[in-house]
C-alpha angles and dihedrals in degrees: 000000000000096000093041091234125127107228115200114227131191126201105233103154137037120198133194140165133221129239095240131002121321124340120243087200101050090044091063106030109119139171102214102311097337119100104226100201122046121197106232105170148299139289117244095248102255126138144104105255089105090060118084115248090231090055089054090051089053090051091054090050090051092050089051090055092052091043098242106173092210089083091067096041098088101120131107108282096026093102142281124312105352095205091054089051092049092052094048093048089050092049091050094048090052094044093244124147111266086216088077083089089069107101094169096229104131120208123212114246117215132188129199114199115216094191132041092231097043092129092053091048095048090048090053095244092124136021095201116076115208100221122205106257106235127129123218090248092051091051093047093048091049092048092050093046099041102036117004102051099043090046092050090057093052097042108044105165089095089075091074094050123106114219090216089062095051109115126205089191140353089272106035132063124200114253104233135154093216103097102153130079119261108245135196122254122260093267092056094254130104124238122225090247091058092046089055096043097088092045096048094046098055 
């Protein structure tokens, strides 16, 4: 934007972190023989989950009393993680050590390369990412065959679920046309189509 030049960018790597420690799911998730997520390190163990929500509310009220502008700077573009900034400003105003945010619980950091030469691209050694060649249909079919169908046979309580009762939060329900229970076939078994019905409807 400053130079006035349009710089072409390609997404070649996706990163995420776990809630606690390493992830037994990400450590095993594969597409054919390729491990999708690679564990690349740990977070330093900072955050606010060890601080009571009510305490943070009191911090915001205190900062309003001392007219700290950070309380109102909670919109996109105002800076990273507003709640963390509020807590740090409050600690500073009260003369408390900012390292009180360190809870010591490290989270696993994972990366999923989208191109075989992602390192070379990110290092500026090439301008042409060599993306892994996999269509959405291929990925979905592999997921259903490798993970969904076998798991649906081992864990069967989902058959009694109604899609209309699935909640994505305490306040929201999923909008789904599947209102009836998924039942087994006449011979007592379950066809692959029935096993996929719940998955495909949500």
